[in-house]
All heavy atoms as a GROMACS GRO file, in nm:
protein
  597
    1GLN      N    1  13.411   4.815  13.997
    1GLN     CA    2  13.445   4.944  14.044
    1GLN      C    3  13.396   5.056  13.941
    1GLN      O    4  13.347   5.156  13.998
    1GLN     CB    5  13.596   4.954  14.056
    1GLN     CG    6  13.645   5.083  14.126
    1GLN     CD    7  13.616   5.071  14.271
    1GLN    OE1    8  13.498   5.039  14.315
    1GLN    NE2    9  13.699   5.102  14.359
    2TRP      N   10  13.373   5.039  13.825
    2TRP     CA   11  13.336   5.133  13.727
    2TRP      C   12  13.178   5.161  13.746
    2TRP      O   13  13.132   5.267  13.701
    2TRP     CB   14  13.353   5.100  13.588
    2TRP     CG   15  13.286   4.974  13.534
    2TRP    CD1   16  13.324   4.848  13.543
    2TRP    CD2   17  13.160   4.986  13.482
    2TRP    NE1   18  13.242   4.769  13.485
    2TRP    CE2   19  13.139   4.839  13.443
    2TRP    CE3   20  13.066   5.067  13.443
    2TRP    CZ2   21  13.019   4.792  13.379
    2TRP    CZ3   22  12.953   5.021  13.384
    2TRP    CH2   23  12.932   4.897  13.356
    3ILE      N   24  13.111   5.072  13.807
    3ILE     CA   25  12.972   5.092  13.837
    3ILE      C   26  12.934   5.202  13.925
    3ILE      O   27  12.839   5.268  13.940
    3ILE     CB   28  12.905   4.953  13.881
    3ILE    CG1   29  12.898   4.864  13.766
    3ILE    CG2   30  12.758   4.979  13.926
    3ILE    CD1   31  12.854   4.724  13.798
    4ARG      N   32  13.040   5.235  14.019
    4ARG     CA   33  13.019   5.338  14.124
    4ARG      C   34  13.075   5.465  14.071
    4ARG      O   35  13.201   5.492  14.071
    4ARG     CB   36  13.091   5.293  14.241
    4ARG     CG   37  12.998   5.197  14.332
    4ARG     CD   38  13.055   5.170  14.471
    4ARG     NE   39  13.117   5.036  14.449
    4ARG     CZ   40  13.214   5.002  14.531
    4ARG    NH1   41  13.270   5.071  14.609
    4ARG    NH2   42  13.267   4.877  14.509
    5PHE      N   43  12.998   5.560  14.021
    5PHE     CA   44  13.043   5.691  13.975
    5PHE      C   45  12.938   5.785  14.008
    5PHE      O   46  12.814   5.757  14.031
    5PHE     CB   47  13.066   5.666  13.824
    5PHE     CG   48  12.948   5.642  13.740
    5PHE    CD1   49  12.862   5.743  13.692
    5PHE    CD2   50  12.924   5.513  13.711
    5PHE    CE1   51  12.756   5.710  13.608
    5PHE    CE2   52  12.815   5.477  13.635
    5PHE     CZ   53  12.730   5.576  13.578
    6PRO      N   54  12.977   5.909  14.024
    6PRO     CA   55  12.875   6.018  14.071
    6PRO      C   56  12.768   6.034  13.962
    6PRO      O   57  12.791   6.031  13.841
    6PRO     CB   58  12.953   6.136  14.076
    6PRO     CG   59  13.091   6.113  14.015
    6PRO     CD   60  13.102   5.966  14.006
    7ARG      N   61  12.648   6.052  14.013
    7ARG     CA   62  12.529   6.078  13.918
    7ARG      C   63  12.524   6.236  13.912
    7ARG      O   64  12.511   6.308  14.020
    7ARG     CB   65  12.416   6.026  13.984
    7ARG     CG   66  12.300   6.041  13.897
    7ARG     CD   67  12.175   5.955  13.934
    7ARG     NE   68  12.065   5.973  13.841
    7ARG     CZ   69  11.950   6.026  13.865
    7ARG    NH1   70  11.933   6.075  13.986
    7ARG    NH2   71  11.853   6.034  13.779
    8VAL      N   72  12.512   6.288  13.785
    8VAL     CA   73  12.497   6.428  13.776
    8VAL      C   74  12.364   6.451  13.715
    8VAL      O   75  12.325   6.386  13.620
    8VAL     CB   76  12.613   6.479  13.674
    8VAL    CG1   77  12.579   6.632  13.644
    8VAL    CG2   78  12.747   6.449  13.727
    9VAL      N   79  12.286   6.541  13.774
    9VAL     CA   80  12.155   6.564  13.729
    9VAL      C   81  12.128   6.713  13.709
    9VAL      O   82  12.164   6.793  13.792
    9VAL     CB   83  12.049   6.518  13.841
    9VAL    CG1   84  11.904   6.549  13.795
    9VAL    CG2   85  12.068   6.367  13.869
   10CYS      N   86  12.083   6.745  13.586
   10CYS     CA   87  12.052   6.888  13.551
   10CYS      C   88  11.907   6.913  13.559
   10CYS      O   89  11.830   6.825  13.528
   10CYS     CB   90  12.094   6.915  13.404
   10CYS     SG   91  12.275   6.905  13.376
   11ARG      N   92  11.874   7.019  13.626
   11ARG     CA   93  11.739   7.048  13.646
   11ARG      C   94  11.654   7.073  13.520
   11ARG      O   95  11.548   7.036  13.502
   11ARG     CB   96  11.716   7.182  13.727
   11ARG     CG   97  11.584   7.210  13.775
   11ARG     CD   98  11.562   7.332  13.856
   11ARG     NE   99  11.692   7.367  13.936
   11ARG     CZ  100  11.725   7.480  13.973
   11ARG    NH1  101  11.655   7.586  13.944
   11ARG    NH2  102  11.846   7.503  14.037
   12THR      N  103  11.736   7.130  13.426
   12THR     CA  104  11.674   7.160  13.299
   12THR      C  105  11.787   7.129  13.180
   12THR      O  106  11.906   7.149  13.198
   12THR     CB  107  11.634   7.296  13.277
   12THR    OG1  108  11.581   7.305  13.143
   12THR    CG2  109  11.736   7.409  13.291
   13TRP      N  110  11.744   7.077  13.086
   13TRP     CA  111  11.836   7.036  12.968
   13TRP      C  112  11.838   7.146  12.860
   13TRP      O  113  11.906   7.128  12.754
   13TRP     CB  114  11.783   6.916  12.893
   13TRP     CG  115  11.798   6.792  12.987
   13TRP    CD1  116  11.837   6.778  13.110
   13TRP    CD2  117  11.766   6.651  12.942
   13TRP    NE1  118  11.849   6.654  13.161
   13TRP    CE2  119  11.806   6.569  13.051
   13TRP    CE3  120  11.718   6.594  12.826
   13TRP    CZ2  121  11.773   6.438  13.051
   13TRP    CZ3  122  11.701   6.458  12.826
   13TRP    CH2  123  11.726   6.373  12.931
   14VAL      N  124  11.773   7.257  12.881
   14VAL     CA  125  11.771   7.368  12.792
   14VAL      C  126  11.820   7.495  12.862
   14VAL      O  127  11.773   7.530  12.967
   14VAL     CB  128  11.626   7.382  12.742
   14VAL    CG1  129  11.619   7.501  12.637
   14VAL    CG2  130  11.570   7.262  12.678
   15HIS      N  131  11.915   7.554  12.782
   15HIS     CA  132  11.963   7.695  12.822
   15HIS      C  133  11.931   7.792  12.725
   15HIS      O  134  11.964   7.772  12.599
   15HIS     CB  135  12.110   7.684  12.849
   15HIS     CG  136  12.167   7.824  12.873
   15HIS    ND1  137  12.148   7.886  13.010
   15HIS    CD2  138  12.249   7.904  12.808
   15HIS    CE1  139  12.215   8.007  13.003
   15HIS    NE2  140  12.270   8.009  12.880
   16HIS      N  141  11.864   7.902  12.752
   16HIS     CA  142  11.825   7.998  12.644
   16HIS      C  143  11.926   8.097  12.645
   16HIS      O  144  11.950   8.186  12.733
   16HIS     CB  145  11.693   8.062  12.689
   16HIS     CG  146  11.584   7.965  12.687
   16HIS    ND1  147  11.514   7.924  12.563
   16HIS    CD2  148  11.518   7.890  12.779
   16HIS    CE1  149  11.423   7.824  12.602
   16HIS    NE2  150  11.418   7.812  12.727
   17ASN      N  151  12.008   8.095  12.540
   17ASN     CA  152  12.133   8.170  12.501
   17ASN      C  153  12.082   8.282  12.398
   17ASN      O  154  12.118   8.252  12.278
   17ASN     CB  155  12.238   8.087  12.471
   17ASN     CG  156  12.369   8.162  12.451
   17ASN    OD1  157  12.375   8.280  12.490
   17ASN    ND2  158  12.474   8.109  12.400
   18GLY      N  159  12.016   8.384  12.434
   18GLY     CA  160  11.966   8.468  12.334
   18GLY      C  161  11.852   8.419  12.253
   18GLY      O  162  11.756   8.366  12.322
   19ARG      N  163  11.850   8.414  12.128
   19ARG     CA  164  11.734   8.368  12.050
   19ARG      C  165  11.727   8.211  12.044
   19ARG      O  166  11.623   8.160  12.028
   19ARG     CB  167  11.746   8.424  11.910
   19ARG     CG  168  11.715   8.574  11.909
   19ARG     CD  169  11.711   8.640  11.778
   19ARG     NE  170  11.664   8.551  11.675
   19ARG     CZ  171  11.583   8.581  11.583
   19ARG    NH1  172  11.554   8.708  11.570
   19ARG    NH2  173  11.541   8.484  11.493
   20GLN      N  174  11.841   8.156  12.026
   20GLN     CA  175  11.843   8.003  11.997
   20GLN      C  176  11.869   7.936  12.142
   20GLN      O  177  11.986   7.959  12.206
   20GLN     CB  178  11.963   7.969  11.909
   20GLN     CG  179  11.930   8.040  11.770
   20GLN     CD  180  11.803   7.977  11.709
   20GLN    OE1  181  11.774   7.868  11.722
   20GLN    NE2  182  11.729   8.077  11.644
   21PRO      N  183  11.801   7.838  12.173
   21PRO     CA  184  11.823   7.752  12.295
   21PRO      C  185  11.937   7.668  12.270
   21PRO      O  186  11.953   7.618  12.159
   21PRO     CB  187  11.689   7.685  12.325
   21PRO     CG  188  11.629   7.671  12.193
   21PRO     CD  189  11.679   7.808  12.100
   22VAL      N  190  12.008   7.626  12.380
   22VAL     CA  191  12.107   7.528  12.370
   22VAL      C  192  12.052   7.405  12.446
   22VAL      O  193  12.002   7.417  12.549
   22VAL     CB  194  12.238   7.565  12.440
   22VAL    CG1  195  12.338   7.460  12.445
   22VAL    CG2  196  12.298   7.692  12.376
   23VAL      N  197  12.044   7.286  12.374
   23VAL     CA  198  11.977   7.172  12.422
   23VAL      C  199  12.080   7.056  12.457
   23VAL      O  200  12.167   7.032  12.373
   23VAL     CB  201  11.869   7.127  12.336
   23VAL    CG1  202  11.791   6.992  12.391
   23VAL    CG2  203  11.773   7.228  12.298
   24LEU      N  204  12.079   7.009  12.575
   24LEU     CA  205  12.157   6.887  12.608
   24LEU      C  206  12.113   6.761  12.549
   24LEU      O  207  11.993   6.740  12.545
   24LEU     CB  208  12.169   6.867  12.757
   24LEU     CG  209  12.234   6.988  12.843
   24LEU    CD1  210  12.232   6.950  12.992
   24LEU    CD2  211  12.366   7.028  12.793
   25MET      N  212  12.206   6.679  12.500
   25MET     CA  213  12.176   6.554  12.440
   25MET      C  214  12.292   6.450  12.469
   25MET      O  215  12.403   6.490  12.506
   25MET     CB  216  12.163   6.554  12.289
   25MET     CG  217  12.060   6.630  12.236
   25MET     SD  218  12.074   6.632  12.064
   25MET     CE  219  11.946   6.726  12.019
   26GLY      N  220  12.256   6.323  12.469
   26GLY     CA  221  12.360   6.219  12.485
   26GLY      C  222  12.421   6.218  12.630
   26GLY      O  223  12.348   6.236  12.726
   27ASP      N  224  12.554   6.210  12.634
   27ASP     CA  225  12.613   6.206  12.751
   27ASP      C  226  12.603   6.331  12.835
   27ASP      O  227  12.607   6.325  12.958
   27ASP     CB  228  12.774   6.174  12.748
   27ASP     CG  229  12.813   6.036  12.704
   27ASP    OD1  230  12.717   5.948  12.727
   27ASP    OD2  231  12.915   6.010  12.651
   28ALA      N  232  12.586   6.435  12.769
   28ALA     CA  233  12.562   6.564  12.843
   28ALA      C  234  12.435   6.577  12.918
   28ALA      O  235  12.422   6.648  13.017
   28ALA     CB  236  12.560   6.684  12.740
   29ALA      N  237  12.338   6.500  12.862
   29ALA     CA  238  12.200   6.499  12.938
   29ALA      C  239  12.176   6.381  13.032
   29ALA      O  240  12.111   6.383  13.128
   29ALA     CB  241  12.096   6.507  12.840
   30HIS      N  242  12.239   6.264  12.988
   30HIS     CA  243  12.224   6.144  13.066
   30HIS      C  244  12.345   6.104  13.147
   30HIS      O  245  12.461   6.106  13.100
   30HIS     CB  246  12.195   6.029  12.967
   30HIS     CG  247  12.072   6.059  12.882
   30HIS    ND1  248  11.939   6.030  12.922
   30HIS    CD2  249  12.079   6.114  12.756
   30HIS    CE1  250  11.862   6.057  12.819
   30HIS    NE2  251  11.932   6.109  12.718
   31THR      N  252  12.327   6.057  13.270
   31THR     CA  253  12.451   6.006  13.353
   31THR      C  254  12.475   5.860  13.309
   31THR      O  255  12.387   5.785  13.318
   31THR     CB  256  12.403   6.017  13.501
   31THR    OG1  257  12.376   6.150  13.537
   31THR    CG2  258  12.520   5.967  13.582
   32ALA      N  259  12.588   5.850  13.254
   32ALA     CA  260  12.628   5.699  13.224
   32ALA      C  261  12.778   5.709  13.221
   32ALA      O  262  12.847   5.818  13.190
   32ALA     CB  263  12.572   5.667  13.086
   33HIS      N  264  12.843   5.599  13.263
   33HIS     CA  265  12.981   5.594  13.260
   33HIS      C  266  13.042   5.578  13.117
   33HIS      O  267  12.986   5.509  13.039
   33HIS     CB  268  13.035   5.465  13.347
   33HIS     CG  269  13.166   5.472  13.382
   33HIS    ND1  270  13.278   5.427  13.288
   33HIS    CD2  271  13.232   5.512  13.493
   33HIS    CE1  272  13.389   5.440  13.352
   33HIS    NE2  273  13.370   5.500  13.467
   34PHE      N  274  13.135   5.656  13.082
   34PHE     CA  275  13.181   5.657  12.939
   34PHE      C  276  13.222   5.531  12.895
   34PHE      O  277  13.228   5.512  12.777
   34PHE     CB  278  13.304   5.756  12.944
   34PHE     CG  279  13.425   5.705  13.012
   34PHE    CD1  280  13.524   5.633  12.956
   34PHE    CD2  281  13.440   5.740  13.146
   34PHE    CE1  282  13.635   5.581  13.019
   34PHE    CE2  283  13.551   5.710  13.218
   34PHE     CZ  284  13.657   5.630  13.156
   35SER      N  285  13.262   5.430  12.978
   35SER     CA  286  13.301   5.303  12.927
   35SER      C  287  13.193   5.219  12.880
   35SER      O  288  13.216   5.116  12.805
   35SER     CB  289  13.377   5.224  13.052
   35SER     OG  290  13.288   5.186  13.147
   36ILE      N  291  13.063   5.253  12.904
   36ILE     CA  292  12.959   5.173  12.851
   36ILE      C  293  12.945   5.205  12.707
   36ILE      O  294  12.896   5.108  12.620
   36ILE     CB  295  12.835   5.215  12.927
   36ILE    CG1  296  12.840   5.170  13.075
   36ILE    CG2  297  12.697   5.161  12.855
   36ILE    CD1  298  12.718   5.223  13.166
   37GLY      N  299  12.982   5.325  12.661
   37GLY     CA  300  12.976   5.350  12.522
   37GLY      C  301  12.832   5.388  12.471
   37GLY      O  302  12.813   5.356  12.348
   38SER      N  303  12.750   5.420  12.551
   38SER     CA  304  12.618   5.449  12.500
   38SER      C  305  12.585   5.602  12.476
   38SER      O  306  12.475   5.623  12.431
   38SER     CB  307  12.524   5.414  12.620
   38SER     OG  308  12.544   5.498  12.734
   39GLY      N  309  12.685   5.681  12.478
   39GLY     CA  310  12.656   5.822  12.443
   39GLY      C  311  12.609   5.858  12.318
   39GLY      O  312  12.519   5.938  12.297
   40THR      N  313  12.670   5.802  12.215
   40THR     CA  314  12.624   5.824  12.069
   40THR      C  315  12.478   5.772  12.050
   40THR      O  316  12.400   5.846  11.989
   40THR     CB  317  12.720   5.742  11.979
   40THR    OG1  318  12.856   5.798  11.993
   40THR    CG2  319  12.694   5.780  11.838
   41LYS      N  320  12.444   5.646  12.108
   41LYS     CA  321  12.327   5.593  12.090
   41LYS      C  322  12.213   5.683  12.161
   41LYS      O  323  12.109   5.722  12.103
   41LYS     CB  324  12.307   5.455  12.155
   41LYS     CG  325  12.173   5.393  12.138
   41LYS     CD  326  12.173   5.253  12.196
   41LYS     CE  327  12.049   5.173  12.201
   41LYS     NZ  328  11.951   5.239  12.298
   42LEU      N  329  12.250   5.739  12.282
   42LEU     CA  330  12.156   5.816  12.360
   42LEU      C  331  12.145   5.947  12.290
   42LEU      O  332  12.032   6.007  12.284
   42LEU     CB  333  12.214   5.851  12.488
   42LEU     CG  334  12.209   5.731  12.596
   42LEU    CD1  335  12.278   5.772  12.720
   42LEU    CD2  336  12.057   5.699  12.622
   43ALA      N  337  12.256   6.010  12.223
   43ALA     CA  338  12.238   6.133  12.153
   43ALA      C  339  12.158   6.126  12.037
   43ALA      O  340  12.076   6.219  11.993
   43ALA     CB  341  12.375   6.181  12.106
   44LEU      N  342  12.166   6.015  11.952
   44LEU     CA  343  12.087   5.985  11.842
   44LEU      C  344  11.934   5.982  11.877
   44LEU      O  345  11.848   6.033  11.809
   44LEU     CB  346  12.131   5.869  11.762
   44LEU     CG  347  12.259   5.891  11.689
   44LEU    CD1  348  12.300   5.757  11.629
   44LEU    CD2  349  12.240   5.992  11.569
   45GLU      N  350  11.902   5.903  11.983
   45GLU     CA  351  11.766   5.890  12.025
   45GLU      C  352  11.718   6.030  12.074
   45GLU      O  353  11.600   6.055  12.046
   45GLU     CB  354  11.762   5.780  12.143
   45GLU     CG  355  11.785   5.638  12.094
   45GLU     CD  356  11.801   5.541  12.206
   45GLU    OE1  357  11.814   5.586  12.307
   45GLU    OE2  358  11.805   5.421  12.179
   46ASP      N  359  11.805   6.101  12.136
   46ASP     CA  360  11.762   6.241  12.180
   46ASP      C  361  11.726   6.320  12.064
   46ASP      O  362  11.618   6.412  12.067
   46ASP     CB  363  11.878   6.300  12.269
   46ASP     CG  364  11.880   6.240  12.401
   46ASP    OD1  365  11.796   6.163  12.457
   46ASP    OD2  366  11.987   6.264  12.472
   47ALA      N  367  11.825   6.317  11.970
   47ALA     CA  368  11.789   6.412  11.855
   47ALA      C  369  11.666   6.373  11.781
   47ALA      O  370  11.585   6.457  11.732
   47ALA     CB  371  11.918   6.397  11.758
   48ILE      N  372  11.629   6.233  11.767
   48ILE     CA  373  11.515   6.198  11.698
   48ILE      C  374  11.391   6.250  11.784
   48ILE      O  375  11.291   6.298  11.724
   48ILE     CB  376  11.510   6.049  11.691
   48ILE    CG1  377  11.614   5.998  11.586
   48ILE    CG2  378  11.372   5.999  11.656
   48ILE    CD1  379  11.643   5.851  11.590
   49LYS      N  380  11.405   6.237  11.908
   49LYS     CA  381  11.288   6.286  12.000
   49LYS      C  382  11.264   6.424  11.984
   49LYS      O  383  11.166   6.484  11.974
   49LYS     CB  384  11.294   6.239  12.131
   49LYS     CG  385  11.184   6.279  12.230
   49LYS     CD  386  11.043   6.243  12.199
   49LYS     CE  387  11.041   6.090  12.198
   49LYS     NZ  388  10.894   6.051  12.151
   50LEU      N  389  11.373   6.505  12.000
   50LEU     CA  390  11.376   6.637  11.977
   50LEU      C  391  11.315   6.698  11.846
   50LEU      O  392  11.228   6.781  11.858
   50LEU     CB  393  11.521   6.715  12.001
   50LEU     CG  394  11.525   6.856  11.997
   50LEU    CD1  395  11.443   6.922  12.116
   50LEU    CD2  396  11.674   6.903  12.010
   51ALA      N  397  11.345   6.633  11.738
   51ALA     CA  398  11.294   6.666  11.609
   51ALA      C  399  11.144   6.631  11.611
   51ALA      O  400  11.066   6.723  11.552
   51ALA     CB  401  11.366   6.580  11.492
   52GLU      N  402  11.108   6.519  11.675
   52GLU     CA  403  10.968   6.487  11.675
   52GLU      C  404  10.886   6.583  11.745
   52GLU      O  405  10.785   6.644  11.694
   52GLU     CB  406  10.958   6.352  11.741
   52GLU     CG  407  10.816   6.310  11.759
   52GLU     CD  408  10.804   6.175  11.835
   52GLU    OE1  409  10.875   6.091  11.806
   52GLU    OE2  410  10.711   6.171  11.926
   53VAL      N  411  10.927   6.629  11.856
   53VAL     CA  412  10.849   6.719  11.955
   53VAL      C  413  10.834   6.862  11.889
   53VAL      O  414  10.754   6.925  11.888
   53VAL     CB  415  10.889   6.724  12.100
   53VAL    CG1  416  10.858   6.592  12.167
   53VAL    CG2  417  11.028   6.774  12.119
   54LEU      N  418  10.949   6.898  11.825
   54LEU     CA  419  10.960   7.039  11.758
   54LEU      C  420  10.888   7.046  11.644
   54LEU      O  421  10.830   7.158  11.597
   54LEU     CB  422  11.109   7.069  11.727
   54LEU     CG  423  11.206   7.112  11.846
   54LEU    CD1  424  11.349   7.128  11.801
   54LEU    CD2  425  11.156   7.241  11.922
   55ASN      N  426  10.848   6.930  11.583
   55ASN     CA  427  10.764   6.934  11.459
   55ASN      C  428  10.616   6.901  11.490
   55ASN      O  429  10.544   6.880  11.385
   55ASN     CB  430  10.817   6.840  11.354
   55ASN     CG  431  10.946   6.899  11.294
   55ASN    OD1  432  10.946   7.004  11.233
   55ASN    ND2  433  11.051   6.816  11.309
   56ARG      N  434  10.567   6.889  11.603
   56ARG     CA  435  10.437   6.864  11.636
   56ARG      C  436  10.359   6.979  11.621
   56ARG      O  437  10.395   7.086  11.666
   56ARG     CB  438  10.424   6.808  11.778
   56ARG     CG  439  10.477   6.673  11.811
   56ARG     CD  440  10.434   6.617  11.949
   56ARG     NE  441  10.497   6.497  11.972
   56ARG     CZ  442  10.531   6.445  12.094
   56ARG    NH1  443  10.505   6.515  12.205
   56ARG    NH2  444  10.585   6.331  12.103
   57PRO      N  445  10.242   6.965  11.542
   57PRO     CA  446  10.161   7.079  11.513
   57PRO      C  447  10.098   7.127  11.641
   57PRO      O  448  10.056   7.058  11.734
   57PRO     CB  449  10.045   7.017  11.425
   57PRO     CG  450  10.095   6.879  11.374
   57PRO     CD  451  10.197   6.834  11.472
   58GLY      N  452  10.090   7.261  11.657
   58GLY     CA  453  10.018   7.330  11.765
   58GLY      C  454  10.100   7.330  11.891
   58GLY      O  455  10.054   7.373  11.992
   59LEU      N  456  10.213   7.287  11.898
   59LEU     CA  457  10.312   7.281  12.021
   59LEU      C  458  10.414   7.395  12.007
   59LEU      O  459  10.498   7.398  11.906
   59LEU     CB  460  10.376   7.148  12.016
   59LEU     CG  461  10.440   7.103  12.159
   59LEU    CD1  462  10.322   7.103  12.265
   59LEU    CD2  463  10.498   6.967  12.157
   60SER      N  464  10.405   7.485  12.106
   60SER     CA  465  10.509   7.593  12.098
   60SER      C  466  10.654   7.538  12.118
   60SER      O  467  10.673   7.424  12.175
   60SER     CB  468  10.470   7.703  12.205
   60SER     OG  469  10.506   7.646  12.337
   61ARG      N  470  10.762   7.616  12.090
   61ARG     CA  471  10.888   7.574  12.106
   61ARG      C  472  10.918   7.537  12.250
   61ARG      O  473  10.990   7.445  12.289
   61ARG     CB  474  10.998   7.668  12.049
   61ARG     CG  475  11.136   7.610  12.060
   61ARG     CD  476  11.237   7.697  11.976
   61ARG     NE  477  11.240   7.826  12.030
   61ARG     CZ  478  11.330   7.921  11.977
   61ARG    NH1  479  11.409   7.876  11.884
   61ARG    NH2  480  11.340   8.038  12.027
   62ALA      N  481  10.878   7.620  12.338
   62ALA     CA  482  10.894   7.613  12.475
   62ALA      C  483  10.829   7.481  12.543
   62ALA      O  484  10.891   7.405  12.608
   62ALA     CB  485  10.840   7.736  12.556
   63ALA      N  486  10.704   7.461  12.488
   63ALA     CA  487  10.639   7.347  12.524
   63ALA      C  488  10.706   7.210  12.466
   63ALA      O  489  10.714   7.104  12.535
   63ALA     CB  490  10.495   7.335  12.483
   64ALA      N  491  10.750   7.227  12.342
   64ALA     CA  492  10.829   7.119  12.283
   64ALA      C  493  10.948   7.072  12.355
   64ALA      O  494  10.987   6.962  12.372
   64ALA     CB  495  10.861   7.147  12.137
   65LEU      N  496  11.016   7.183  12.413
   65LEU     CA  497  11.142   7.152  12.474
   65LEU      C  498  11.129   7.082  12.612
   65LEU      O  499  11.191   7.007  12.653
   65LEU     CB  500  11.229   7.292  12.485
   65LEU     CG  501  11.288   7.340  12.368
   65LEU    CD1  502  11.348   7.476  12.389
   65LEU    CD2  503  11.374   7.240  12.297
   66GLU      N  504  11.014   7.139  12.680
   66GLU     CA  505  10.973   7.075  12.810
   66GLU      C  506  10.934   6.935  12.784
   66GLU      O  507  10.972   6.833  12.869
   66GLU     CB  508  10.858   7.151  12.868
   66GLU     CG  509  10.894   7.282  12.924
   66GLU     CD  510  10.768   7.354  12.985
   66GLU    OE1  511  10.680   7.290  13.021
   66GLU    OE2  512  10.790   7.475  13.003
   67GLU      N  513  10.865   6.904  12.685
   67GLU     CA  514  10.811   6.766  12.656
   67GLU      C  515  10.941   6.673  12.606
   67GLU      O  516  10.935   6.554  12.653
   67GLU     CB  517  10.716   6.762  12.539
   67GLU     CG  518  10.650   6.629  12.519
   67GLU     CD  519  10.519   6.640  12.436
   67GLU    OE1  520  10.448   6.744  12.447
   67GLU    OE2  521  10.485   6.539  12.380
   68TYR      N  522  11.029   6.736  12.540
   68TYR     CA  523  11.138   6.662  12.499
   68TYR      C  524  11.222   6.596  12.640
   68TYR      O  525  11.244   6.482  12.654
   68TYR     CB  526  11.244   6.750  12.425
   68TYR     CG  527  11.399   6.693  12.424
   68TYR    CD1  528  11.433   6.579  12.374
   68TYR    CD2  529  11.489   6.769  12.503
   68TYR    CE1  530  11.554   6.534  12.370
   68TYR    CE2  531  11.618   6.729  12.508
   68TYR     CZ  532  11.658   6.616  12.445
   68TYR     OH  533  11.782   6.569  12.450
   69GLN      N  534  11.238   6.698  12.734
   69GLN     CA  535  11.315   6.660  12.857
   69GLN      C  536  11.225   6.568  12.928
   69GLN      O  537  11.285   6.459  12.986
   69GLN     CB  538  11.341   6.784  12.935
   69GLN     CG  539  11.411   6.745  13.066
   69GLN     CD  540  11.458   6.858  13.140
   69GLN    OE1  541  11.468   6.982  13.092
   69GLN    NE2  542  11.482   6.837  13.272
   70ALA      N  543  11.096   6.577  12.943
   70ALA     CA  544  11.016   6.494  13.009
   70ALA      C  545  11.016   6.345  12.948
   70ALA      O  546  11.014   6.251  13.029
   70ALA     CB  547  10.865   6.548  13.010
   71GLU      N  548  11.019   6.337  12.832
   71GLU     CA  549  11.007   6.207  12.760
   71GLU      C  550  11.137   6.140  12.752
   71GLU      O  551  11.156   6.016  12.768
   71GLU     CB  552  10.956   6.220  12.619
   71GLU     CG  553  10.809   6.262  12.613
   71GLU     CD  554  10.750   6.263  12.459
   71GLU    OE1  555  10.810   6.200  12.382
   71GLU    OE2  556  10.646   6.325  12.453
   72ARG      N  557  11.252   6.213  12.760
   72ARG     CA  558  11.382   6.155  12.740
   72ARG      C  559  11.455   6.148  12.886
   72ARG      O  560  11.563   6.084  12.887
   72ARG     CB  561  11.468   6.230  12.645
   72ARG     CG  562  11.434   6.219  12.508
   72ARG     CD  563  11.447   6.074  12.455
   72ARG     NE  564  11.575   6.031  12.465
   72ARG     CZ  565  11.618   5.906  12.469
   72ARG    NH1  566  11.511   5.810  12.474
   72ARG    NH2  567  11.736   5.863  12.473
   73THR      N  568  11.393   6.204  12.994
   73THR     CA  569  11.455   6.182  13.124
   73THR      C  570  11.442   6.042  13.158
   73THR      O  571  11.332   5.992  13.203
   73THR     CB  572  11.400   6.280  13.222
   73THR    OG1  573  11.419   6.415  13.180
   73THR    CG2  574  11.465   6.269  13.364
   74VAL      N  575  11.548   5.967  13.162
   74VAL     CA  576  11.538   5.815  13.191
   74VAL      C  577  11.656   5.786  13.283
   74VAL      O  578  11.756   5.859  13.293
   74VAL     CB  579  11.539   5.731  13.078
   74VAL    CG1  580  11.424   5.747  12.995
   74VAL    CG2  581  11.664   5.746  13.003
   75GLU      N  582  11.636   5.694  13.373
   75GLU     CA  583  11.740   5.635  13.466
   75GLU      C  584  11.839   5.559  13.378
   75GLU      O  585  11.791   5.451  13.325
   75GLU     CB  586  11.691   5.568  13.570
   75GLU     CG  587  11.599   5.644  13.675
   75GLU     CD  588  11.685   5.742  13.757
   75GLU    OE1  589  11.802   5.718  13.784
   75GLU    OE2  590  11.627   5.851  13.788
   76VAL      N  591  11.951   5.593  13.368
   76VAL     CA  592  12.064   5.510  13.297
   76VAL      C  593  12.130   5.419  13.390
   76VAL      O  594  12.170   5.459  13.488
   76VAL     CB  595  12.156   5.596  13.218
   76VAL    CG1  596  12.254   5.506  13.142
   76VAL    CG2  597  12.079   5.679  13.112
   0.00000   0.00000   0.00000
């Protein structure tokens, strides 16, 4: 029964709140049932990817955030 749960999809994982963007990670970004317990693992993998793209030379912050979402958008 737990396998059937609503899938929530956000068009964008980034919200620009003034100067600093708010970025979704882990359970906030990926649809997964809480009983699987994958939220922490997903959040750590998301944080690693976000740090990687933000530190790529020659990539603007906006482009890095777009690339983060493109690379981490996976079917869970």
